[in-house]
N, C-alpha and C positions, 0 to 999 in steps of 0.2 A: 468443552469451548479449550482452548488450547492457552497455552502462557508463553510469551516470548521468554526467552533465558539472553542472559546477559551475555553480548561477544562483545569482544575489544574491537572488532574491526567495522563495527555498526557506528556510521557515523552522529548519528542521534543521542548515543550515550556516550561519548568522549564529552570532553571538558571543551565549552565553545558556545558561542550562541548558535542558534537553531539553523539550519543552512547555509551552515559553513563550508559546506565544498559542493561542488556540481554533481557528484552522486548524491547526497541527500536530497537535491532542486530535482535533480531528474526522476529522480523515486515519489519523491511527494509527485510531482506534475504527473506523471503517469498514473499513480494511485487516485488523485484528483476525477483525472480523465474515467477512468475506472467505472468512479462510483455515479459520476454524471451518466456515463452509458448505463449504469444497471439501475437507476433511480433511486441510489444510497443517498444519503446526506453526504454531498462532500467538500470533507473538511483534511482532504490528506493523510488521515488516521488509517491504520490496515488494526483495526480492533473485531471483534467477531462477528460482526456481519459480513463484511469483508472478508473476512476470509470462508464464510459459506458463500458467499457468491464466487469468489475465485474457485474454490473446490467446484462449484456447480458447473461453472463455466468451461471449467478444465475439461470433466470427466462427459460433458456433453458435447463437446465441439463448437461451442459459440463464439465466435468474434466480433466486436461493435463494428468494426468495419466491414462487414458483409452487406 
């Protein structure tokens, strides 16, 4: 399982309320859309199951829009 390292440019790790910038909102929206497409719980959190699906879809060239 991968662990997320702290990075100062990741908005959710900066002080402030969740969703305080457009980048964060777009990432969360895209994450939820991907999770819905794959049948995962659509919570917008990129946890171990979402990472696993992302890897699987990437290496198998799968696209929700096909």
